[in-house]
PDB file of N, CA, C, O and CB in Angstrom:
ATOM      1  N   MET A   1      -7.890  43.545   4.955  1.00  0.00           N
ATOM      2  CA  MET A   1      -6.741  42.891   5.564  1.00  0.00           C
ATOM      3  C   MET A   1      -5.840  42.336   4.474  1.00  0.00           C
ATOM      4  O   MET A   1      -6.179  42.340   3.291  1.00  0.00           O
ATOM      5  CB  MET A   1      -7.187  41.769   6.528  1.00  0.00           C
ATOM      6  N   GLY A   2      -4.685  41.860   4.909  1.00  0.00           N
ATOM      7  CA  GLY A   2      -3.759  41.277   3.965  1.00  0.00           C
ATOM      8  C   GLY A   2      -4.109  39.839   3.636  1.00  0.00           C
ATOM      9  O   GLY A   2      -4.946  39.223   4.294  1.00  0.00           O
ATOM     10  N   GLU A   3      -3.470  39.323   2.628  1.00  0.00           N
ATOM     11  CA  GLU A   3      -3.747  37.967   2.159  1.00  0.00           C
ATOM     12  C   GLU A   3      -3.436  36.915   3.231  1.00  0.00           C
ATOM     13  O   GLU A   3      -4.197  35.963   3.402  1.00  0.00           O
ATOM     14  CB  GLU A   3      -2.938  37.679   0.898  1.00  0.00           C
ATOM     15  N   ILE A   4      -2.332  37.080   3.944  1.00  0.00           N
ATOM     16  CA  ILE A   4      -1.965  36.112   4.980  1.00  0.00           C
ATOM     17  C   ILE A   4      -2.977  36.149   6.122  1.00  0.00           C
ATOM     18  O   ILE A   4      -3.384  35.098   6.618  1.00  0.00           O
ATOM     19  CB  ILE A   4      -0.542  36.397   5.514  1.00  0.00           C
ATOM     20  N   ALA A   5      -3.385  37.331   6.542  1.00  0.00           N
ATOM     21  CA  ALA A   5      -4.391  37.450   7.605  1.00  0.00           C
ATOM     22  C   ALA A   5      -5.699  36.776   7.187  1.00  0.00           C
ATOM     23  O   ALA A   5      -6.328  36.092   7.995  1.00  0.00           O
ATOM     24  CB  ALA A   5      -4.643  38.937   7.948  1.00  0.00           C
ATOM     25  N   ASP A   6      -6.105  36.960   5.958  1.00  0.00           N
ATOM     26  CA  ASP A   6      -7.316  36.322   5.462  1.00  0.00           C
ATOM     27  C   ASP A   6      -7.186  34.801   5.486  1.00  0.00           C
ATOM     28  O   ASP A   6      -8.147  34.106   5.815  1.00  0.00           O
ATOM     29  CB  ASP A   6      -7.627  36.802   4.046  1.00  0.00           C
ATOM     30  N   MET A   7      -6.017  34.281   5.144  1.00  0.00           N
ATOM     31  CA  MET A   7      -5.801  32.832   5.141  1.00  0.00           C
ATOM     32  C   MET A   7      -5.824  32.265   6.563  1.00  0.00           C
ATOM     33  O   MET A   7      -6.261  31.132   6.766  1.00  0.00           O
ATOM     34  CB  MET A   7      -4.463  32.494   4.460  1.00  0.00           C
ATOM     35  N   ILE A   8      -5.360  33.036   7.547  1.00  0.00           N
ATOM     36  CA  ILE A   8      -5.439  32.601   8.946  1.00  0.00           C
ATOM     37  C   ILE A   8      -6.895  32.606   9.400  1.00  0.00           C
ATOM     38  O   ILE A   8      -7.330  31.681  10.086  1.00  0.00           O
ATOM     39  CB  ILE A   8      -4.577  33.517   9.866  1.00  0.00           C
ATOM     40  N   ILE A   9      -7.647  33.626   9.030  1.00  0.00           N
ATOM     41  CA  ILE A   9      -9.047  33.745   9.454  1.00  0.00           C
ATOM     42  C   ILE A   9      -9.893  32.594   8.920  1.00  0.00           C
ATOM     43  O   ILE A   9     -10.776  32.110   9.628  1.00  0.00           O
ATOM     44  CB  ILE A   9      -9.632  35.080   8.987  1.00  0.00           C
ATOM     45  N   ILE A  10      -9.648  32.143   7.696  1.00  0.00           N
ATOM     46  CA  ILE A  10     -10.467  31.053   7.141  1.00  0.00           C
ATOM     47  C   ILE A  10      -9.908  29.669   7.464  1.00  0.00           C
ATOM     48  O   ILE A  10     -10.528  28.660   7.127  1.00  0.00           O
ATOM     49  CB  ILE A  10     -10.580  31.209   5.636  1.00  0.00           C
ATOM     50  N   GLY A  11      -8.744  29.611   8.114  1.00  0.00           N
ATOM     51  CA  GLY A  11      -8.222  28.330   8.565  1.00  0.00           C
ATOM     52  C   GLY A  11      -7.267  27.634   7.616  1.00  0.00           C
ATOM     53  O   GLY A  11      -7.021  26.438   7.772  1.00  0.00           O
ATOM     54  N   VAL A  12      -6.723  28.341   6.637  1.00  0.00           N
ATOM     55  CA  VAL A  12      -5.738  27.748   5.730  1.00  0.00           C
ATOM     56  C   VAL A  12      -4.365  27.702   6.400  1.00  0.00           C
ATOM     57  O   VAL A  12      -3.601  26.757   6.205  1.00  0.00           O
ATOM     58  CB  VAL A  12      -5.665  28.546   4.405  1.00  0.00           C
ATOM     59  N   LEU A  13      -4.057  28.742   7.200  1.00  0.00           N
ATOM     60  CA  LEU A  13      -2.792  28.818   7.921  1.00  0.00           C
ATOM     61  C   LEU A  13      -3.065  28.753   9.424  1.00  0.00           C
ATOM     62  O   LEU A  13      -4.105  29.209   9.897  1.00  0.00           O
ATOM     63  CB  LEU A  13      -2.020  30.119   7.554  1.00  0.00           C
ATOM     64  N   CYS A  14      -2.115  28.180  10.166  1.00  0.00           N
ATOM     65  CA  CYS A  14      -2.209  28.079  11.623  1.00  0.00           C
ATOM     66  C   CYS A  14      -2.230  29.473  12.242  1.00  0.00           C
ATOM     67  O   CYS A  14      -1.455  30.345  11.848  1.00  0.00           O
ATOM     68  CB  CYS A  14      -1.031  27.252  12.194  1.00  0.00           C
ATOM     69  N   GLN A  15      -3.126  29.681  13.219  1.00  0.00           N
ATOM     70  CA  GLN A  15      -3.227  30.995  13.868  1.00  0.00           C
ATOM     71  C   GLN A  15      -2.083  31.264  14.827  1.00  0.00           C
ATOM     72  O   GLN A  15      -1.875  32.413  15.216  1.00  0.00           O
ATOM     73  CB  GLN A  15      -4.535  31.107  14.610  1.00  0.00           C
ATOM     74  N   THR A  16      -1.322  30.228  15.226  1.00  0.00           N
ATOM     75  CA  THR A  16      -0.226  30.414  16.170  1.00  0.00           C
ATOM     76  C   THR A  16       1.115  30.584  15.468  1.00  0.00           C
ATOM     77  O   THR A  16       1.848  31.533  15.747  1.00  0.00           O
ATOM     78  CB  THR A  16      -0.159  29.241  17.123  1.00  0.00           C
ATOM     79  N   CYS A  17       1.442  29.658  14.546  1.00  0.00           N
ATOM     80  CA  CYS A  17       2.766  29.705  13.928  1.00  0.00           C
ATOM     81  C   CYS A  17       2.735  30.111  12.451  1.00  0.00           C
ATOM     82  O   CYS A  17       3.779  30.436  11.885  1.00  0.00           O
ATOM     83  CB  CYS A  17       3.431  28.360  14.061  1.00  0.00           C
ATOM     84  N   GLY A  18       1.561  30.099  11.820  1.00  0.00           N
ATOM     85  CA  GLY A  18       1.444  30.537  10.436  1.00  0.00           C
ATOM     86  C   GLY A  18       1.750  29.487   9.390  1.00  0.00           C
ATOM     87  O   GLY A  18       1.809  29.804   8.202  1.00  0.00           O
ATOM     88  N   CYS A  19       1.948  28.232   9.803  1.00  0.00           N
ATOM     89  CA  CYS A  19       2.247  27.189   8.817  1.00  0.00           C
ATOM     90  C   CYS A  19       0.973  26.759   8.084  1.00  0.00           C
ATOM     91  O   CYS A  19      -0.138  26.991   8.562  1.00  0.00           O
ATOM     92  CB  CYS A  19       2.907  25.969   9.504  1.00  0.00           C
ATOM     93  N   PHE A  20       1.149  26.135   6.925  1.00  0.00           N
ATOM     94  CA  PHE A  20       0.046  25.668   6.104  1.00  0.00           C
ATOM     95  C   PHE A  20      -0.583  24.440   6.762  1.00  0.00           C
ATOM     96  O   PHE A  20       0.136  23.548   7.212  1.00  0.00           O
ATOM     97  CB  PHE A  20       0.526  25.343   4.664  1.00  0.00           C
ATOM     98  N   ILE A  21      -1.904  24.385   6.824  1.00  0.00           N
ATOM     99  CA  ILE A  21      -2.626  23.236   7.379  1.00  0.00           C
ATOM    100  C   ILE A  21      -3.113  22.388   6.212  1.00  0.00           C
ATOM    101  O   ILE A  21      -3.790  22.886   5.312  1.00  0.00           O
ATOM    102  CB  ILE A  21      -3.829  23.689   8.294  1.00  0.00           C
ATOM    103  N   GLU A  22      -2.765  21.104   6.233  1.00  0.00           N
ATOM    104  CA  GLU A  22      -3.056  20.196   5.124  1.00  0.00           C
ATOM    105  C   GLU A  22      -4.547  19.932   4.922  1.00  0.00           C
ATOM    106  O   GLU A  22      -4.990  19.775   3.784  1.00  0.00           O
ATOM    107  CB  GLU A  22      -2.352  18.893   5.348  1.00  0.00           C
ATOM    108  N   GLU A  23      -5.335  19.879   6.008  1.00  0.00           N
ATOM    109  CA  GLU A  23      -6.758  19.579   5.880  1.00  0.00           C
ATOM    110  C   GLU A  23      -7.504  20.728   5.210  1.00  0.00           C
ATOM    111  O   GLU A  23      -6.999  21.851   5.177  1.00  0.00           O
ATOM    112  CB  GLU A  23      -7.365  19.287   7.253  1.00  0.00           C
ATOM    113  N   PRO A  24      -8.696  20.467   4.676  1.00  0.00           N
ATOM    114  CA  PRO A  24      -9.482  21.556   4.079  1.00  0.00           C
ATOM    115  C   PRO A  24      -9.810  22.638   5.111  1.00  0.00           C
ATOM    116  O   PRO A  24      -9.995  22.325   6.287  1.00  0.00           O
ATOM    117  CB  PRO A  24     -10.781  21.002   3.470  1.00  0.00           C
ATOM    118  N   PRO A  25      -9.883  23.894   4.693  1.00  0.00           N
ATOM    119  CA  PRO A  25     -10.181  24.983   5.620  1.00  0.00           C
ATOM    120  C   PRO A  25     -11.534  24.798   6.294  1.00  0.00           C
ATOM    121  O   PRO A  25     -12.493  24.343   5.671  1.00  0.00           O
ATOM    122  CB  PRO A  25     -10.147  26.315   4.890  1.00  0.00           C
ATOM    123  N   GLY A  26     -11.600  25.152   7.567  1.00  0.00           N
ATOM    124  CA  GLY A  26     -12.840  25.004   8.309  1.00  0.00           C
ATOM    125  C   GLY A  26     -13.687  26.262   8.334  1.00  0.00           C
ATOM    126  O   GLY A  26     -14.831  26.227   8.788  1.00  0.00           O
ATOM    127  N   GLY A  27     -13.142  27.378   7.851  1.00  0.00           N
ATOM    128  CA  GLY A  27     -13.892  28.625   7.858  1.00  0.00           C
ATOM    129  C   GLY A  27     -13.701  29.428   9.126  1.00  0.00           C
ATOM    130  O   GLY A  27     -14.403  30.414   9.348  1.00  0.00           O
ATOM    131  N   TYR A  28     -12.759  29.020   9.961  1.00  0.00           N
ATOM    132  CA  TYR A  28     -12.487  29.712  11.221  1.00  0.00           C
ATOM    133  C   TYR A  28     -11.010  29.538  11.562  1.00  0.00           C
ATOM    134  O   TYR A  28     -10.385  28.591  11.084  1.00  0.00           O
ATOM    135  CB  TYR A  28     -13.396  29.170  12.376  1.00  0.00           C
ATOM    136  N   PRO A  29     -10.434  30.424  12.377  1.00  0.00           N
ATOM    137  CA  PRO A  29      -9.027  30.294  12.755  1.00  0.00           C
ATOM    138  C   PRO A  29      -8.800  29.001  13.552  1.00  0.00           C
ATOM    139  O   PRO A  29      -9.633  28.623  14.376  1.00  0.00           O
ATOM    140  CB  PRO A  29      -8.575  31.523  13.582  1.00  0.00           C
ATOM    141  N   ARG A  30      -7.673  28.329  13.304  1.00  0.00           N
ATOM    142  CA  ARG A  30      -7.364  27.082  14.008  1.00  0.00           C
ATOM    143  C   ARG A  30      -5.868  26.880  14.097  1.00  0.00           C
ATOM    144  O   ARG A  30      -5.099  27.613  13.474  1.00  0.00           O
ATOM    145  CB  ARG A  30      -8.014  25.885  13.308  1.00  0.00           C
ATOM    146  N   ASN A  31      -5.453  25.897  14.865  1.00  0.00           N
ATOM    147  CA  ASN A  31      -4.041  25.588  15.053  1.00  0.00           C
ATOM    148  C   ASN A  31      -3.672  24.341  14.265  1.00  0.00           C
ATOM    149  O   ASN A  31      -4.512  23.471  14.031  1.00  0.00           O
ATOM    150  CB  ASN A  31      -3.718  25.398  16.546  1.00  0.00           C
ATOM    151  N   CYS A  32      -2.403  24.260  13.856  1.00  0.00           N
ATOM    152  CA  CYS A  32      -1.898  23.046  13.220  1.00  0.00           C
ATOM    153  C   CYS A  32      -1.731  21.970  14.297  1.00  0.00           C
ATOM    154  O   CYS A  32      -1.862  22.263  15.485  1.00  0.00           O
ATOM    155  CB  CYS A  32      -0.540  23.318  12.477  1.00  0.00           C
ATOM    156  N   THR A  33      -1.446  20.740  13.898  1.00  0.00           N
ATOM    157  CA  THR A  33      -1.327  19.650  14.865  1.00  0.00           C
ATOM    158  C   THR A  33      -0.179  19.883  15.833  1.00  0.00           C
ATOM    159  O   THR A  33      -0.274  19.509  17.002  1.00  0.00           O
ATOM    160  CB  THR A  33      -1.132  18.325  14.145  1.00  0.00           C
ATOM    161  N   HIS A  34       0.895  20.488  15.371  1.00  0.00           N
ATOM    162  CA  HIS A  34       2.031  20.760  16.264  1.00  0.00           C
ATOM    163  C   HIS A  34       1.636  21.760  17.355  1.00  0.00           C
ATOM    164  O   HIS A  34       1.950  21.546  18.526  1.00  0.00           O
ATOM    165  CB  HIS A  34       3.238  21.303  15.456  1.00  0.00           C
ATOM    166  N   CYS A  35       0.964  22.827  16.994  1.00  0.00           N
ATOM    167  CA  CYS A  35       0.560  23.841  17.969  1.00  0.00           C
ATOM    168  C   CYS A  35      -0.554  23.324  18.881  1.00  0.00           C
ATOM    169  O   CYS A  35      -0.617  23.716  20.046  1.00  0.00           O
ATOM    170  CB  CYS A  35       0.101  25.115  17.250  1.00  0.00           C
ATOM    171  N   GLU A  36      -1.431  22.455  18.378  1.00  0.00           N
ATOM    172  CA  GLU A  36      -2.459  21.860  19.231  1.00  0.00           C
ATOM    173  C   GLU A  36      -1.820  21.020  20.316  1.00  0.00           C
ATOM    174  O   GLU A  36      -2.287  21.032  21.455  1.00  0.00           O
ATOM    175  CB  GLU A  36      -3.431  21.008  18.404  1.00  0.00           C
ATOM    176  N   ASP A  37      -0.753  20.284  19.990  1.00  0.00           N
ATOM    177  CA  ASP A  37      -0.047  19.475  20.975  1.00  0.00           C
ATOM    178  C   ASP A  37       0.586  20.344  22.048  1.00  0.00           C
ATOM    179  O   ASP A  37       0.649  19.937  23.208  1.00  0.00           O
ATOM    180  CB  ASP A  37       1.017  18.624  20.297  1.00  0.00           C
ATOM    181  N   ASP A  38       1.056  21.532  21.687  1.00  0.00           N
ATOM    182  CA  ASP A  38       1.691  22.444  22.640  1.00  0.00           C
ATOM    183  C   ASP A  38       0.705  23.041  23.631  1.00  0.00           C
ATOM    184  O   ASP A  38       1.100  23.419  24.734  1.00  0.00           O
ATOM    185  CB  ASP A  38       2.390  23.555  21.900  1.00  0.00           C
ATOM    186  N   THR A  39      -0.578  23.134  23.262  1.00  0.00           N
ATOM    187  CA  THR A  39      -1.560  23.765  24.134  1.00  0.00           C
ATOM    188  C   THR A  39      -2.205  22.794  25.113  1.00  0.00           C
ATOM    189  O   THR A  39      -2.919  23.227  26.017  1.00  0.00           O
ATOM    190  CB  THR A  39      -2.623  24.417  23.308  1.00  0.00           C
ATOM    191  N   ASP A  40      -1.977  21.506  24.959  1.00  0.00           N
ATOM    192  CA  ASP A  40      -2.568  20.505  25.872  1.00  0.00           C
ATOM    193  C   ASP A  40      -1.879  20.466  27.199  1.00  0.00           C
ATOM    194  O   ASP A  40      -2.258  19.681  28.068  1.00  0.00           O
ATOM    195  CB  ASP A  40      -2.523  19.135  25.258  1.00  0.00           C
TER     196      ASP A  40
END
């Protein structure tokens, strides 16, 4: 896969909008705080 896809898979980038997530990577795809608020 590409570098960006790999960063989404490990949790460095948001899986919805692709922005950088400030917290340490969790090892799994996740959403940034803005996208988490949109899904509630």
